[in-house]
C-alpha positions in Angstrom: 118.9 110.8 54.0 117.2 111.1 57.4 116.5 114.9 58.0 117.7 116.7 61.0 121.0 116.7 62.9 120.9 114.6 66.1 123.3 116.1 68.6 123.8 117.0 72.3 121.8 119.9 73.6 123.9 122.9 74.5 123.4 125.7 77.0 122.9 128.2 74.2 120.0 126.0 72.9 118.0 126.3 76.1 116.0 129.4 75.0 115.1 127.7 71.8 114.2 124.3 73.4 112.2 125.9 76.2 109.4 126.6 73.7 108.7 122.9 73.2 107.0 122.2 76.6 104.7 125.1 76.1 103.7 123.9 72.7 102.8 120.5 74.2 100.9 122.1 77.1 103.5 120.9 79.6 104.6 122.7 82.8 108.4 122.7 82.5 110.3 126.0 82.5 113.7 127.2 81.3 114.9 126.6 84.8 114.0 122.9 84.4 116.1 122.7 81.2 119.0 124.3 82.9 118.7 121.9 85.8 118.9 118.9 83.5 121.9 120.4 81.7 123.7 121.1 85.0 123.2 117.6 86.1 124.7 116.1 83.0 125.1 117.9 79.6 126.2 114.7 78.0 122.8 113.0 78.1 120.5 115.8 76.8 119.8 115.2 73.1 118.1 117.2 70.4 117.4 117.3 66.7 118.2 120.5 64.9 116.5 121.2 61.6 115.8 124.5 59.7 118.1 126.3 62.1 116.1 125.5 65.3 115.6 122.8 67.8 112.6 120.7 66.7 112.8 117.7 69.1 114.4 116.8 72.4 114.9 113.9 74.8 116.9 113.7 78.1 118.4 110.8 80.0 118.9 111.6 83.7 121.2 109.0 85.3 121.0 108.0 88.9 124.3 106.2 89.1 124.3 102.9 87.3 121.2 101.6 88.9 118.6 103.7 87.1 118.3 106.3 84.3 115.2 108.3 83.5 114.0 109.3 80.1 112.2 112.6 79.8 111.4 115.7 77.8 110.5 113.7 74.7 109.1 116.6 72.8 108.7 117.4 69.1 107.4 120.7 67.6 103.9 120.0 66.2 104.8 120.7 62.6 107.7 118.2 62.7 105.8 115.3 64.3 105.4 111.9 62.6 108.9 112.2 61.1 110.5 109.6 63.5 112.3 112.2 65.6 111.1 110.9 68.9 112.1 107.3 68.1 115.6 108.4 67.0 116.1 110.4 70.1 114.9 107.7 72.5 117.0 105.1 70.8 120.0 107.5 71.2 119.2 107.8 74.9 119.0 104.0 75.3 122.3 103.5 73.5 123.9 105.9 75.9 122.3 104.1 78.8 123.7 100.8 77.5 127.1 102.3 77.1 127.0 103.4 80.7 125.8 99.9 81.8 122.6 101.3 83.4 120.6 98.5 85.0 117.1 99.9 84.6 115.6 102.7 82.4 112.2 104.2 83.3 109.9 106.9 82.0 106.4 108.3 82.4 104.5 107.7 79.2 101.7 109.8 77.8 99.0 107.9 75.8 100.6 109.3 72.6 104.1 108.1 73.5 103.2 104.7 75.0 103.1 102.8 71.6 106.6 103.9 70.8 108.0 102.8 74.2 106.2 99.4 74.0 107.8 98.9 70.6 111.2 99.6 72.2 110.6 97.0 74.9 109.3 99.1 77.8 106.6 97.5 80.0 104.1 99.3 82.3 105.1 99.2 86.0 102.3 101.3 87.5 100.1 104.4 87.0 101.2 107.9 87.8 98.4 110.5 88.3 98.5 114.3 88.0 96.3 116.1 90.5 95.5 119.8 90.2 94.2 122.6 92.5 93.1 126.0 91.5 94.6 128.9 93.5 92.7 130.0 96.5 91.7 133.7 96.0 92.4 136.4 98.5 94.6 134.2 100.7 97.8 135.8 101.9 100.9 133.6 101.9 102.3 132.5 105.2 106.0 131.8 105.8 106.8 128.2 106.1 109.5 127.1 108.6 111.4 123.9 108.2 111.4 121.5 111.1 115.1 120.6 110.6 118.1 121.7 108.5 118.6 118.6 106.3 116.6 115.9 104.5 117.5 112.3 104.7 119.3 110.9 101.6 118.9 107.4 103.1 115.1 107.8 103.3 115.0 109.1 99.8 117.1 106.2 98.5 114.8 103.7 100.2 111.7 105.4 98.6 113.0 106.0 95.1 115.3 103.0 94.7 118.3 105.0 93.4 120.6 107.7 94.7 119.3 111.1 93.5 121.3 113.3 95.9 122.6 115.4 93.0 119.1 116.2 91.8 117.9 117.1 95.3 120.8 119.5 95.7 119.8 121.2 92.4 116.2 121.5 93.4 117.2 122.8 96.8 119.1 125.6 95.1 115.9 126.7 93.4 113.7 126.5 96.5 114.7 125.0 99.9 112.5 122.1 100.9 110.4 121.7 104.0 112.1 119.0 106.0 112.0 117.1 109.3 113.0 113.7 110.6 111.5 111.2 108.3 110.0 113.6 105.8 111.0 116.1 103.1 108.9 118.1 100.6 110.1 120.2 97.7 108.2 122.7 95.5 109.1 124.8 92.5 107.7 127.2 89.9 106.2 125.9 86.7 105.0 127.4 83.5 101.3 126.7 84.2 101.2 126.0 87.9 103.5 125.6 90.9 104.8 122.0 91.3 104.7 120.0 94.5 107.4 117.3 94.8 109.3 115.3 95.4 107.9 114.5 98.7 109.0 111.5 100.7 107.7 110.6 104.2 107.7 107.7 106.6 104.2 108.6 107.9 101.1 110.3 106.5 100.9 112.7 109.4 104.4 114.1 108.6 103.6 114.3 104.9 100.4 116.2 105.7 102.3 118.8 107.7 105.1 119.5 105.2 102.7 119.5 102.2 100.5 122.0 104.0 103.5 124.2 104.7 104.4 124.2 101.0 100.8 125.0 99.9 100.4 127.8 102.5 103.5 129.5 101.2 101.8 130.2 97.9 98.1 129.8 98.4 96.9 131.9 95.4 98.9 129.8 92.9 97.5 126.9 90.9 99.2 123.7 91.9 100.2 120.4 90.2 100.8 117.3 92.3 102.0 114.1 90.6 101.6 111.0 92.7 101.7 107.2 92.4 98.2 105.8 92.3 99.3 102.9 94.5 99.9 105.2 97.4 96.4 105.5 98.8 97.7 107.7 101.7 98.9 110.3 99.1 95.6 110.2 97.3 93.8 110.8 100.5 95.9 113.8 101.3 95.5 115.2 97.7 91.7 115.0 98.1 91.9 116.5 101.6 93.8 119.6 100.3 91.3 120.2 97.5 93.1 118.6 94.5 91.3 116.8 91.8 92.7 114.1 89.4 93.5 115.6 85.9 95.4 113.0 83.9 97.1 109.6 84.1 100.5 108.4 82.7 102.0 105.0 82.5 105.2 104.5 84.4 107.2 102.2 82.2 110.5 100.2 82.7 113.1 98.6 80.6 115.6 96.3 82.2 116.0 95.1 85.8 113.5 95.7 88.5 114.9 97.8 91.3 114.0 97.7 94.9 112.0 100.7 96.1 109.2 101.7 98.5 106.3 103.4 96.9 104.4 103.8 100.2 107.0 106.4 101.1 106.6 108.4 97.9 103.9 111.1 98.5 104.9 113.1 95.4 107.2 112.3 92.5 109.9 114.7 91.4 108.4 115.2 87.9 107.6 113.3 84.8 111.0 114.1 83.4 112.8 113.3 86.7 111.1 110.3 88.2 
């Protein structure tokens, strides 16, 4: 008999599950778990064993066009027991039931062989860039250029409607916005997180990103970007970030139309 009870993650599991990212050295917080559950509690999966959550996987659906697999985590002492494979297969079955056209994820080197076995193929490289906090710098209040961000622009950039996600991120920390650009930021377990950021022009991206960074200059920062967007890499270098790690962005199913040149920062490895 296969050990462990595979079931949906519940709100009262969050405190238990929130330890897993820290054990893996990831940046997600309890707020990130709660955001995922608020978006859709029917697609957050876990395996319970020995009266605790030992493995997790989430499936964030952006309509029927795209779903994103994330938070594929297993406690160290329970690894190599097939839990990740069981959970990812459960997520893919749910995606198939929902008739999702395309499923994507950002794969670590450790996870990539599993995803290839399940039929995922590499689409492009995602890079994590890092900046150490600037000491003795007082934060400065950032002022949005306009009241709202453009969902149409975000759809063009990302390729799927993620309005529900942006609203949840906005509740945690209002974005810096203007015509043709928006940039979000939020707290993380190890560093503040920059993204998502979508912009029609590099000049506008530079302004809103600078505003985000100036609001918390003493914090360490993570910035995840698409390696294909050279303008984003140029800005990351300009603001003192250095590349830290690379993940494979992988896809299963149909190719969706998007515009990577507009994506200056992704929303997160677990969000796309």
